[in-house]
FIRO-10737 format. One record per residue (C-alpha): x, y, z. Coordinates in steps of 0.05 Angstrom, whole numbers, padded with zeros to 5 digits, always signed. Example, Ala and Ser with C-alpha at 12.3 -4.5 7.8 and 13.67 -1.06 7.14 Angstrom:
2
+00246-00090+00156
+00273-00021+00143
END
This chain:
193
-01486+02394+00545
-01436+02388+00501
-01379+02363+00565
-01441+02313+00577
-01435+02298+00502
-01367+02277+00508
-01357+02242+00570
-01419+02197+00529
-01380+02184+00477
-01322+02172+00509
-01352+02119+00565
-01407+02086+00509
-01392+02015+00489
-01391+01990+00424
-01460+01939+00435
-01492+01981+00497
-01477+01919+00544
-01491+01962+00598
-01555+01953+00599
-01557+01887+00615
-01508+01885+00671
-01557+01868+00729
-01587+01813+00699
-01520+01779+00676
-01473+01793+00735
-01541+01741+00764
-01532+01697+00705
-01442+01691+00718
-01438+01703+00787
-01382+01654+00785
-01334+01706+00735
-01291+01753+00759
-01274+01823+00737
-01221+01831+00680
-01232+01769+00648
-01248+01749+00578
-01298+01690+00571
-01320+01650+00504
-01404+01648+00499
-01430+01589+00476
-01488+01600+00436
-01539+01571+00393
-01580+01578+00339
-01558+01604+00265
-01498+01677+00278
-01475+01725+00244
-01407+01725+00216
-01343+01768+00235
-01356+01835+00191
-01358+01903+00189
-01429+01912+00220
-01471+01952+00275
-01504+01929+00338
-01535+01957+00401
-01553+01920+00468
-01634+01926+00491
-01670+01887+00554
-01614+01838+00549
-01611+01828+00480
-01565+01845+00425
-01589+01865+00350
-01526+01853+00297
-01545+01888+00222
-01502+01895+00171
-01435+01885+00147
-01388+01853+00085
-01373+01782+00087
-01318+01786+00040
-01347+01801-00022
-01419+01836-00019
-01457+01884+00030
-01511+01849+00077
-01578+01870+00102
-01597+01823+00165
-01618+01847+00221
-01597+01785+00283
-01608+01773+00365
-01573+01748+00413
-01622+01735+00468
-01562+01735+00531
-01609+01700+00575
-01613+01645+00530
-01548+01656+00496
-01593+01637+00425
-01577+01673+00359
-01638+01682+00312
-01640+01717+00245
-01704+01769+00253
-01747+01777+00203
-01778+01855+00202
-01829+01894+00142
-01824+01951+00123
-01778+02011+00095
-01718+01967+00100
-01653+01999+00100
-01604+01969+00030
-01545+01923+00044
-01500+01967+00078
-01421+01967+00130
-01386+02006+00172
-01447+02044+00196
-01478+02055+00266
-01545+02027+00308
-01560+02066+00367
-01627+02045+00403
-01663+02096+00442
-01727+02073+00480
-01758+02015+00440
-01728+02037+00369
-01666+02025+00340
-01634+02071+00282
-01585+02046+00228
-01557+02112+00201
-01504+02119+00146
-01448+02069+00132
-01418+02042+00051
-01480+02023+00010
-01434+02000-00041
-01394+01934-00038
-01334+01947-00085
-01302+02018-00111
-01296+01986-00168
-01374+01990-00186
-01403+02043-00217
-01473+02024-00222
-01500+02064-00163
-01454+02110-00110
-01477+02083-00051
-01485+02162-00016
-01546+02162+00017
-01561+02235+00032
-01543+02265+00109
-01609+02268+00127
-01637+02200+00119
-01645+02159+00175
-01679+02081+00183
-01713+02069+00240
-01732+02000+00273
-01796+01988+00316
-01767+01925+00365
-01844+01915+00388
-01863+01909+00315
-01804+01901+00294
-01823+01946+00229
-01770+01988+00187
-01789+02066+00185
-01754+02110+00142
-01732+02188+00170
-01717+02245+00123
-01700+02295+00174
-01677+02358+00168
-01643+02408+00200
-01567+02421+00198
-01554+02358+00168
-01489+02332+00137
-01491+02335+00065
-01472+02263+00050
-01482+02194+00098
-01419+02190+00145
-01380+02130+00147
-01339+02088+00189
-01359+02146+00239
-01379+02137+00313
-01446+02142+00348
-01479+02151+00411
-01548+02154+00437
-01555+02201+00498
-01622+02209+00519
-01678+02229+00451
-01612+02255+00427
-01553+02221+00370
-01492+02242+00375
-01462+02235+00309
-01380+02231+00291
-01327+02211+00232
-01325+02213+00161
-01344+02236+00102
-01359+02190+00042
-01290+02213+00017
-01263+02192+00068
-01241+02254+00100
-01250+02269+00165
-01308+02316+00162
-01286+02337+00238
-01364+02354+00258
-01406+02333+00300
-01480+02315+00292
-01545+02309+00330
-01614+02282+00315
-01673+02288+00358
-01707+02227+00347
-01775+02257+00390
-01835+02276+00338
END
């Protein structure tokens, strides 16, 4: 199982575009492998930032990031069949604005974990660190957020600038601790209830 997990970590793309391969291939029949293409999109698009993204059902979801001055907590969606962006309105227990976090999709849930919730290192008003067992889940059908306080052997604080991959019903996390030291541990979060 560990070897399968490591193989999944090595082969998973950042935006998970493999799930849209079939429909995009039909749309882009004239394109050749190995060639970059700039997509012309419409609608309000997110700015380049330290965000996280996932792909599900021909849509890319982009959450959070940093605009150079403040952390962001917005959620954008790009419909790949229409090349159209929109800002999604969500309800529930929304995650705080953050950057350097990860997102994963399992079935119809998007999971947001970790990252920095502090825009500047000189801001002493807030540590910007969540407990390591806190993970946020967004139901893609209802657009309602839920906060999950997991149990078990979790990191003492949420990770930042880490990597994650979903494999079946589990999400695997590997990377840095909030002190920006290599934690060198692989953690697993079971999404099944």
